[in-house]
Backbone bond lengths (Angstrom), bond angles and torsions (degrees), N, CA, C in turn:
res aa  C-N    CA-C-N  psi(-1)  N-CA   C-N-CA  omega(-1)  CA-C   N-CA-C  phi
1 X - - - 1.471 - - 1.523 109.35 -
2 X 1.316 116.43 134.12 1.450 121.45 -174.73 1.522 111.01 -84.68
3 X 1.318 114.98 143.64 1.461 120.14 173.16 1.521 108.97 -69.75
4 X 1.342 115.66 141.46 1.459 119.17 178.14 1.524 112.10 -106.94
5 X 1.306 116.35 -5.56 1.455 120.07 179.32 1.513 110.32 170.42
6 X 1.323 115.40 -179.72 1.460 121.14 178.49 1.529 109.90 -131.58
7 X 1.316 115.43 155.13 1.458 120.59 178.19 1.523 108.80 -70.35
8 X 1.343 115.98 119.75 1.463 121.33 -179.13 1.521 112.27 -98.90
9 X 1.342 117.42 -35.76 1.459 122.43 -178.49 1.523 108.96 -144.48
10 X 1.339 114.69 148.65 1.461 122.18 173.69 1.524 107.66 -129.89
11 X 1.328 116.64 135.66 1.458 121.66 -176.06 1.524 110.88 -137.00
12 X 1.326 114.98 144.07 1.462 120.21 163.65 1.528 107.26 -128.51
13 X 1.322 114.70 159.41 1.464 121.90 -173.61 1.530 108.25 -128.22
14 X 1.331 116.51 86.57 1.468 119.05 -174.96 1.520 113.90 -56.03
15 X 1.328 117.32 -34.54 1.469 121.84 -179.90 1.521 108.95 -125.83
16 X 1.305 116.43 126.62 1.463 121.58 -177.85 1.525 110.68 -58.64
17 X 1.325 116.34 134.12 1.471 126.85 178.42 1.524 113.84 79.27
18 X 1.341 119.16 -19.22 1.460 121.00 176.37 1.530 109.06 -82.52
19 X 1.328 116.60 167.10 1.458 120.66 -178.89 1.523 111.06 -58.93
20 X 1.327 115.17 148.49 1.453 120.63 179.75 1.514 112.58 -84.68
21 X 1.330 113.80 176.11 1.467 122.55 -178.84 1.524 107.85 -121.79
22 X 1.330 115.94 117.61 1.468 120.00 -178.43 1.524 110.21 -79.22
23 X 1.327 116.00 141.06 1.458 122.58 -175.82 1.528 110.62 -125.71
24 X 1.334 116.03 153.63 1.464 120.76 172.68 1.519 111.57 -88.12
25 X 1.315 116.45 -27.77 1.459 121.94 -179.83 1.520 108.09 -150.53
26 X 1.321 116.17 148.39 1.458 120.29 178.15 1.516 109.43 -139.81
27 X 1.310 115.15 157.06 1.457 122.31 170.12 1.521 107.05 -103.98
28 X 1.310 116.96 124.65 1.457 121.64 177.00 1.519 108.26 -102.27
29 X 1.336 116.26 119.05 1.448 121.57 178.97 1.517 111.74 -94.64
30 X 1.320 117.84 -174.27 1.472 121.11 -177.41 1.522 113.71 -60.27
31 X 1.326 117.00 -31.24 1.472 119.93 -179.24 1.525 111.62 -114.39
32 X 1.318 116.86 19.41 1.456 119.76 175.79 1.511 113.49 120.58
33 X 1.298 115.06 -158.55 1.459 122.62 -173.12 1.529 110.62 -91.98
34 X 1.331 118.28 123.50 1.465 119.08 174.98 1.529 110.99 -56.38
35 X 1.330 116.00 137.42 1.460 120.67 -179.94 1.506 114.66 90.82
36 X 1.327 117.46 -3.19 1.460 121.04 -177.55 1.528 110.29 -88.28
37 X 1.344 116.62 122.99 1.464 123.58 175.36 1.521 112.39 53.53
38 X 1.333 114.27 60.53 1.455 121.75 177.42 1.523 112.99 -94.39
39 X 1.326 117.39 -18.63 1.461 122.26 -173.01 1.521 110.58 -132.13
40 X 1.328 114.82 156.98 1.448 121.69 174.69 1.515 110.57 -129.69
41 X 1.320 116.44 167.26 1.459 123.61 178.68 1.520 107.99 -118.01
42 X 1.332 117.02 130.37 1.466 120.34 -177.52 1.523 110.72 -126.11
43 X 1.319 115.19 153.69 1.457 123.91 168.24 1.524 106.07 -81.78
44 X 1.328 117.31 117.07 1.461 119.64 -173.49 1.526 113.43 -72.24
45 X 1.332 117.79 -11.75 1.462 119.14 178.59 1.525 112.34 -71.70
46 X 1.342 116.30 -28.70 1.461 119.47 -178.32 1.526 113.48 -140.88
47 X 1.354 116.41 5.63 1.470 122.84 -179.32 1.534 112.78 62.30
48 X 1.326 116.17 21.37 1.459 120.90 175.64 1.526 109.34 -70.71
49 X 1.330 116.16 132.07 1.460 119.88 178.67 1.530 109.58 -80.00
50 X 1.316 116.08 149.79 1.465 121.84 -176.26 1.523 111.46 -55.22
51 X 1.344 116.02 134.20 1.455 122.89 177.58 1.528 109.73 -133.89
52 X 1.333 118.24 71.41 1.469 118.94 179.01 1.522 113.37 -59.97
53 X 1.328 116.79 -24.29 1.461 119.85 -179.37 1.520 112.59 -70.62
54 X 1.348 117.28 -19.32 1.465 119.72 -172.91 1.524 114.68 -122.74
55 X 1.335 118.19 -25.61 1.457 119.09 -173.56 1.522 110.63 -128.17
56 X 1.343 115.43 130.11 1.461 120.61 -176.06 1.523 112.44 -64.28
57 X 1.319 118.95 -24.93 1.463 119.76 -178.42 1.529 111.58 -63.30
58 X 1.333 117.25 -19.56 1.471 121.43 -179.78 1.529 112.79 -98.16
59 X 1.316 119.22 2.29 1.463 120.33 -170.20 1.527 113.53 -64.58
60 X 1.332 118.35 -21.19 1.471 119.11 179.74 1.522 112.85 -85.94
61 X 1.326 117.10 -6.83 1.469 120.53 -174.94 1.533 113.09 -58.70
62 X 1.361 120.59 -41.25 1.469 119.14 -179.03 1.530 114.15 -64.57
63 X 1.335 118.16 -8.21 1.466 120.60 176.75 1.534 112.31 -87.29
64 X 1.319 117.35 -6.19 1.465 121.26 176.98 1.528 108.13 -83.75
65 X 1.324 116.83 119.38 1.459 121.21 -176.96 1.530 110.92 -79.48
66 X 1.322 114.88 154.76 1.460 121.02 176.83 1.524 110.15 -136.43
67 X 1.317 115.14 154.80 1.451 121.15 169.49 1.520 108.10 -157.63
68 X 1.335 115.16 156.89 1.454 121.32 176.11 1.523 108.81 -111.15
69 X 1.313 116.15 131.83 1.461 122.73 173.63 1.525 106.82 -97.94
70 X 1.322 116.11 129.55 1.470 121.34 -177.20 1.528 111.84 59.54
71 X 1.345 115.62 29.13 1.460 122.37 178.21 1.524 113.64 59.59
72 X 1.335 117.67 16.39 1.459 119.68 -176.17 1.529 113.54 -140.79
73 X 1.333 116.50 -42.93 1.459 120.87 -171.15 1.523 110.17 -90.27
74 X 1.335 115.45 119.12 1.459 121.28 -175.60 1.521 111.40 -79.83
75 X 1.342 115.14 138.93 1.456 122.62 167.42 1.525 108.07 -129.04
76 X 1.338 115.48 145.71 1.469 120.85 178.15 1.522 108.95 -128.84
77 X 1.332 115.39 158.94 1.467 120.77 175.47 1.522 108.73 -146.59
78 X 1.319 116.40 121.91 1.464 119.82 172.96 1.527 107.85 -77.98
79 X 1.342 118.81 161.24 1.464 120.20 179.59 1.527 112.20 -52.90
80 X 1.333 115.96 131.50 1.465 124.67 -178.77 1.527 112.72 67.53
81 X 1.331 117.98 12.62 1.450 121.20 179.72 1.522 112.02 -109.30
82 X 1.322 116.11 167.54 1.457 122.76 178.05 1.527 110.49 -82.90
83 X 1.324 114.56 162.32 1.456 119.87 173.38 1.524 109.20 -69.91
84 X 1.335 116.04 133.50 1.454 122.79 -178.42 1.524 109.56 -130.27
85 X 1.333 116.35 141.84 1.459 120.14 176.15 1.521 109.99 -68.32
86 X 1.320 115.99 143.65 1.467 121.40 179.69 1.532 108.18 -143.21
87 X 1.324 117.05 149.18 1.456 127.88 -1.46 1.532 111.01 -70.86
88 X 1.317 115.79 155.74 1.455 120.39 178.37 1.510 110.72 173.10
89 X 1.335 115.07 162.69 1.468 120.23 -176.33 1.524 111.71 -63.75
90 X 1.346 117.46 -39.51 1.466 119.54 -176.89 1.530 111.21 -68.08
91 X 1.315 116.61 -43.69 1.472 118.87 179.23 1.527 110.74 -67.25
92 X 1.324 117.23 -37.36 1.467 119.27 177.51 1.527 111.77 -64.36
93 X 1.321 116.81 -37.81 1.473 119.79 177.80 1.531 110.19 -64.17
94 X 1.322 116.92 -42.44 1.467 120.47 -179.62 1.523 111.04 -64.43
95 X 1.318 117.23 -44.07 1.462 121.02 179.57 1.524 110.43 -65.46
96 X 1.322 116.93 -43.32 1.464 120.74 -179.12 1.523 111.15 -62.43
97 X 1.336 116.83 -42.49 1.459 119.96 178.33 1.530 111.09 -64.20
98 X 1.313 117.04 -38.02 1.466 121.35 179.91 1.528 111.46 -67.96
99 X 1.333 116.71 -41.30 1.460 120.81 -176.79 1.527 113.06 -83.05
100 X 1.329 116.43 -27.09 1.457 119.91 -178.93 1.512 114.36 90.81
101 X 1.316 117.70 13.36 1.458 122.34 173.93 1.532 107.99 -156.44
102 X 1.323 116.95 163.67 1.462 121.32 -174.09 1.532 110.67 -72.51
103 X 1.316 115.62 119.61 1.465 121.76 -178.99 1.522 109.24 -136.86
104 X 1.328 115.69 159.26 1.460 120.11 -174.53 1.517 110.49 -147.78
105 X 1.345 115.92 137.66 1.461 122.50 170.75 1.526 108.27 -79.96
106 X 1.343 115.69 132.40 1.460 120.03 178.65 1.522 110.10 -139.13
107 X 1.332 117.52 145.15 1.470 119.46 177.65 1.525 111.26 -67.56
108 X 1.326 114.83 151.31 1.458 120.37 170.68 1.528 107.98 -82.51
109 X 1.311 116.19 88.01 1.458 120.38 -179.24 1.510 111.88 85.64
110 X 1.297 115.47 155.56 1.468 120.80 -178.36 1.526 111.61 -63.27
111 X 1.334 117.63 -26.87 1.458 120.45 -178.00 1.523 112.49 -66.49
112 X 1.335 118.43 -21.57 1.465 121.70 178.42 1.519 113.37 -98.20
113 X 1.333 117.13 0.46 1.458 120.88 -177.75 1.527 111.07 -76.89
114 X 1.347 117.70 144.52 1.458 119.88 172.29 1.524 110.46 -58.69
115 X 1.342 118.11 154.04 1.467 120.62 -174.35 1.527 114.35 -54.66
116 X 1.328 118.12 -38.43 1.471 120.26 -176.02 1.527 113.09 -90.68
117 X 1.335 117.13 1.48 1.458 120.29 -174.82 1.530 110.51 -81.83
118 X 1.332 116.08 128.05 1.465 121.12 179.69 1.521 111.52 -124.16
119 X 1.331 117.65 11.29 1.451 121.42 -176.94 1.520 112.95 -82.43
120 X 1.325 116.51 -170.62 1.471 120.65 -177.94 1.526 111.84 -70.75
121 X 1.316 115.06 154.93 1.466 121.97 175.78 1.527 107.71 -118.43
122 X 1.307 116.12 172.20 1.457 120.91 176.45 1.517 108.54 -137.14
123 X 1.315 116.45 178.84 1.461 121.70 -179.70 1.519 109.29 -122.18
124 X 1.319 116.40 141.02 1.460 120.62 176.75 1.525 109.80 -63.41
125 X 1.331 116.50 146.82 1.466 119.60 -178.35 1.526 111.94 -86.07
126 X 1.327 117.80 -3.83 1.457 120.83 174.31 1.516 108.25 -153.34
127 X 1.321 116.74 160.35 1.464 122.00 176.08 1.521 108.53 -85.91
128 X 1.309 116.72 118.32 1.459 119.36 -175.78 1.522 110.86 -73.98
129 X 1.310 115.41 146.04 1.461 120.97 174.63 1.527 109.13 -74.29
130 X 1.332 117.88 151.92 1.465 118.78 179.34 1.529 113.18 -56.55
131 X 1.331 117.48 -47.55 1.469 121.20 -177.24 1.529 108.98 -143.21
132 X 1.328 115.20 138.02 1.469 121.61 174.40 1.522 107.29 -114.24
133 X 1.330 116.12 122.62 1.459 122.62 -176.23 1.526 109.72 -117.82
134 X 1.324 115.27 139.67 1.461 122.57 -178.03 1.522 108.13 -140.39
135 X 1.341 116.94 140.77 1.464 120.32 179.50 1.526 111.42 -105.79
136 X 1.313 114.83 151.93 1.467 119.59 174.22 1.528 110.68 -67.21
137 X 1.333 117.76 -22.54 1.462 120.37 176.92 1.524 110.57 -64.72
138 X 1.337 116.97 -39.80 1.465 119.23 177.62 1.520 111.32 -70.59
139 X 1.322 117.02 -36.51 1.465 119.53 175.27 1.528 110.38 -63.42
140 X 1.330 116.59 -38.06 1.465 120.21 177.91 1.523 110.95 -66.37
141 X 1.330 116.81 -37.80 1.465 119.58 177.43 1.535 111.02 -64.97
142 X 1.331 116.83 -42.27 1.457 120.28 177.30 1.529 110.80 -62.86
143 X 1.328 117.01 -40.72 1.457 120.64 178.67 1.527 111.10 -64.02
144 X 1.330 117.23 -37.65 1.460 120.49 178.66 1.530 111.25 -65.24
145 X 1.323 116.23 -35.75 1.459 120.69 178.58 1.520 112.45 -75.86
146 X 1.320 116.04 -28.52 1.471 121.47 -173.67 1.532 108.21 -135.71
147 X 1.319 117.46 71.37 1.472 121.52 -171.45 1.520 113.99 -58.99
148 X 1.315 118.37 -29.81 1.464 120.65 -178.23 1.528 113.23 -81.84
149 X 1.312 117.41 -8.06 1.460 121.07 -177.56 1.518 112.36 -91.86
150 X 1.330 115.31 162.81 1.458 122.23 176.52 1.522 108.43 -101.17
151 X 1.325 116.37 103.62 1.468 121.56 178.38 1.529 108.72 -84.83
152 X 1.331 114.76 64.35 1.458 122.05 -176.35 1.527 109.19 -86.64
153 X 1.342 118.77 132.10 1.471 119.35 -178.58 1.521 113.51 -58.20
154 X 1.343 118.50 -24.07 1.462 119.69 -179.99 1.527 112.51 -63.27
155 X 1.321 117.21 -23.61 1.466 119.61 175.63 1.532 111.55 -62.25
156 X 1.340 117.23 -26.12 1.461 121.76 -166.12 1.531 113.31 -113.22
157 X 1.311 118.11 -7.80 1.464 124.69 171.27 1.537 113.59 55.67
158 X 1.338 117.37 50.55 1.467 119.39 176.42 1.528 110.96 -77.06
159 X 1.333 115.50 157.41 1.462 120.50 167.63 1.526 111.37 -84.43
160 X 1.338 115.11 -40.04 1.468 121.18 -176.87 1.521 108.72 -125.95
161 X 1.323 116.51 123.97 1.465 121.88 171.80 1.526 107.60 -106.43
162 X 1.315 115.87 122.41 1.462 121.89 -178.27 1.524 109.20 -103.21
163 X 1.321 115.44 126.04 1.464 121.34 176.18 1.516 108.42 -84.60
164 X 1.316 116.79 119.25 1.463 121.21 177.08 1.522 108.94 -149.29
165 X 1.306 115.31 160.69 1.463 120.73 -178.00 1.524 110.14 -64.13
166 X 1.320 115.14 143.81 1.463 120.17 176.89 1.524 110.08 -62.07
167 X 1.331 114.89 146.27 1.462 121.77 177.25 1.527 106.44 -115.42
168 X 1.306 117.26 114.69 1.452 121.67 -172.35 1.526 111.26 -55.82
169 X 1.334 116.29 124.39 1.450 121.46 176.04 1.509 115.54 74.12
170 X 1.339 118.72 15.20 1.458 119.89 -172.25 1.528 111.92 -136.48
171 X 1.343 114.88 144.86 1.457 123.12 162.70 1.531 105.38 -100.05
172 X 1.336 118.95 88.63 1.470 120.36 -160.04 1.519 115.77 -61.29
173 X 1.331 119.22 -40.97 1.465 118.09 -174.78 1.525 113.11 -67.03
174 X 1.342 116.64 -21.29 1.458 119.16 175.80 1.528 110.73 -62.43
175 X 1.325 117.07 -22.61 1.464 122.11 -179.38 1.530 112.02 -91.97
176 X 1.333 117.32 3.29 1.463 120.57 -176.36 1.533 113.42 -97.42
177 X 1.309 119.37 6.60 1.462 121.28 -174.20 1.533 110.02 -55.42
178 X 1.338 115.51 129.73 1.458 121.75 -179.05 1.513 114.42 91.84
179 X 1.320 118.32 -13.21 1.473 120.47 -179.75 1.520 110.96 -82.52
180 X 1.324 114.85 157.45 1.461 121.48 179.70 1.523 109.13 -108.16
181 X 1.335 114.81 139.55 1.457 122.48 -177.85 1.513 110.13 -123.88
182 X 1.311 115.66 151.30 1.461 122.11 172.30 1.518 108.88 -123.16
183 X 1.333 115.90 133.70 1.462 123.08 169.62 1.516 105.35 -124.84
184 X 1.340 116.90 100.21 1.454 119.33 -170.33 1.516 109.45 60.65
185 X 1.332 116.55 -125.80 1.463 121.70 179.22 1.531 112.71 -87.67
186 X 1.320 117.08 -7.87 1.456 121.16 -179.69 1.528 110.01 -77.88
187 X 1.329 116.05 130.12 1.455 121.22 177.24 1.522 109.06 -116.95
188 X 1.330 116.13 130.22 1.458 123.00 -177.57 1.517 109.98 -127.88
189 X 1.335 115.79 152.95 1.452 122.08 167.87 1.524 108.05 -115.46
190 X 1.318 116.83 129.14 1.468 121.15 176.73 1.524 107.17 -74.91
191 X 1.329 117.05 114.17 1.453 120.15 -169.33 1.527 114.14 -98.87
192 X 1.339 118.42 -36.23 1.463 119.82 -177.65 1.522 110.10 -167.08
193 X 1.324 116.58 157.20 1.470 118.93 175.07 1.517 110.75 -71.41
194 X 1.310 116.11 157.25 1.467 121.73 178.84 1.520 108.75 -96.94
195 X 1.322 115.96 110.98 1.457 121.49 179.98 1.525 109.22 -79.52
196 X 1.314 117.06 126.78 1.450 121.68 -172.52 1.524 111.28 -88.69
197 X 1.332 114.22 155.98 1.460 121.64 -178.73 1.534 109.38 -128.69
198 X 1.331 115.25 -172.63 1.456 120.57 -176.93 1.514 114.92 -66.03
199 X 1.329 118.36 -12.53 1.472 119.99 176.17 1.525 111.16 -57.86
200 X 1.325 116.69 -32.51 1.464 120.51 -173.58 1.520 113.79 -64.86
201 X 1.334 117.35 -20.74 1.469 119.42 -175.93 1.525 112.62 -92.87
202 X 1.336 118.28 -8.30 1.461 122.26 -172.37 1.528 110.83 -74.47
203 X 1.324 116.42 140.34 1.467 120.52 177.51 1.519 110.64 -68.15
204 X 1.322 115.41 148.80 1.462 123.59 171.39 1.521 107.14 -138.72
205 X 1.317 117.32 179.91 1.458 119.98 178.66 1.522 109.93 -58.67
206 X 1.327 115.95 117.09 1.455 120.28 176.48 1.508 115.62 101.70
207 X 1.331 118.60 -9.83 1.461 119.31 175.48 1.524 110.30 -151.14
208 X 1.339 114.56 155.84 1.460 122.10 -170.15 1.524 112.56 -95.73
209 X 1.330 114.25 165.73 1.463 122.07 170.18 1.526 108.40 -58.09
210 X 1.356 117.47 131.98 1.459 118.94 -171.59 1.527 111.18 -153.19
211 X 1.338 118.39 92.72 1.472 120.87 177.46 1.524 113.55 -61.18
212 X 1.332 117.32 -20.88 1.458 119.95 179.87 1.516 113.64 -63.03
213 X 1.327 117.45 -25.01 1.467 120.98 177.87 1.524 109.79 -59.51
214 X 1.314 116.50 -56.01 1.464 120.30 -177.54 1.524 111.17 -70.23
215 X 1.319 116.77 -37.11 1.470 120.11 -179.13 1.532 110.94 -57.63
216 X 1.330 116.72 -41.68 1.463 119.79 -179.80 1.518 112.55 -71.84
217 X 1.323 117.76 -33.20 1.468 119.80 176.84 1.525 110.78 -69.27
218 X 1.328 116.76 -37.98 1.460 120.17 176.37 1.528 110.05 -62.97
219 X 1.322 115.73 -45.05 1.471 121.08 -173.97 1.519 112.60 -73.19
220 X 1.341 117.27 -36.31 1.462 119.54 -168.65 1.527 114.64 -113.02
221 X 1.344 118.88 -11.96 1.470 118.41 -178.90 1.529 111.95 -146.28
222 X 1.330 115.95 33.53 1.475 122.31 172.96 1.526 112.41 54.07
223 X 1.335 116.25 39.31 1.475 123.21 177.62 1.534 113.52 81.66
224 X 1.348 119.22 -2.01 1.465 121.23 -165.64 1.526 113.14 -103.49
225 X 1.322 114.71 152.23 1.466 122.27 166.91 1.519 107.40 -158.36
226 X 1.336 116.29 126.84 1.453 120.10 -176.63 1.518 111.46 80.37
227 X 1.346 114.79 176.48 1.468 120.83 -176.51 1.523 110.15 -139.91
228 X 1.333 114.07 155.57 1.456 121.29 171.33 1.523 109.17 -95.96
229 X 1.335 115.30 148.07 1.463 121.43 -177.74 1.525 110.37 -130.57
230 X 1.317 116.08 143.87 1.453 121.68 167.56 1.524 108.54 -98.92
231 X 1.322 115.94 158.97 1.470 121.93 -173.20 1.523 109.56 -103.15
232 X 1.328 116.09 116.99 1.462 121.32 177.22 1.524 111.91 -89.79
233 X 1.316 116.59 -36.64 1.466 120.43 176.39 1.525 108.64 -142.40
234 X 1.329 117.86 112.64 1.469 120.79 179.92 1.523 111.74 -65.01
235 X 1.328 115.06 150.92 1.476 120.82 176.69 1.516 108.39 -173.31
236 X 1.307 115.51 166.82 1.448 121.51 172.61 1.523 110.73 -88.03
237 X 1.327 116.12 146.62 1.463 121.41 175.88 1.514 109.43 -135.21
238 X 1.338 115.23 162.26 1.458 121.28 -178.01 1.526 109.50 -135.19
239 X 1.336 115.06 158.76 1.457 120.38 169.93 1.520 108.72 -58.07
240 X 1.319 116.28 133.95 1.469 122.00 -177.96 1.500 113.95 99.69
241 X 1.339 118.57 -14.15 1.456 121.30 177.72 1.526 109.79 -65.08
242 X 1.328 115.26 144.56 1.465 121.70 179.68 1.526 110.40 -83.19
243 X 1.313 114.92 150.66 1.464 122.49 176.84 1.520 108.30 -117.99
244 X 1.329 116.12 137.09 1.460 120.27 -179.70 1.533 109.42 -144.26
245 X 1.320 115.95 154.99 1.455 121.32 172.72 1.516 109.81 -78.17
246 X 1.313 116.27 148.39 1.469 120.90 170.39 1.513 108.83 -97.31
């Protein structure tokens, strides 16, 4: 069986809507990557969870960096700020000052809370897919349709970015629904396309606000970019690993 590409980037997102953390290697479990989307950010005035896709007051949230220490303990950093442990009063003050209103990092459920944490928790606004996969071929297709735009993978928050040759006129992984893939010992089933939202147009470090990104996906790929995957056999993977169809 021929390889169809190689793993170019690996990402986890410790806090929903905040910047992700790039990895050289990850362990993929039955329900996804440990450490992925364990925390949320809320407006403390009404406990509303961050919605950068819908409300401009949240548009700066993707510029807040995140990382996990020991794969469990969250740290955040606002632009030009130091790394701070979260959840906590100091990190909440930094985030609130950056956003311009009172906001707080909270675990998604008590099961994701640090051992000594006794504060409030929140609930995710959607059930996350185990793995989100995106190919450079689809990014190249988007760039061809929208040459002035930045088809940066950070707009789309994938877990796995696969480097593969461009396919003329195609977003190839959208056509893989139902197929099974292997990355080393990891086995995945492509379960559904990833329908994009307004998050994709928001500026981040290195690229500008750009409604043309979403407009072209709506027009040319039914709102979609990338695919969601379920895990058939958990395993660890690394950047450079080959991907093949089963």
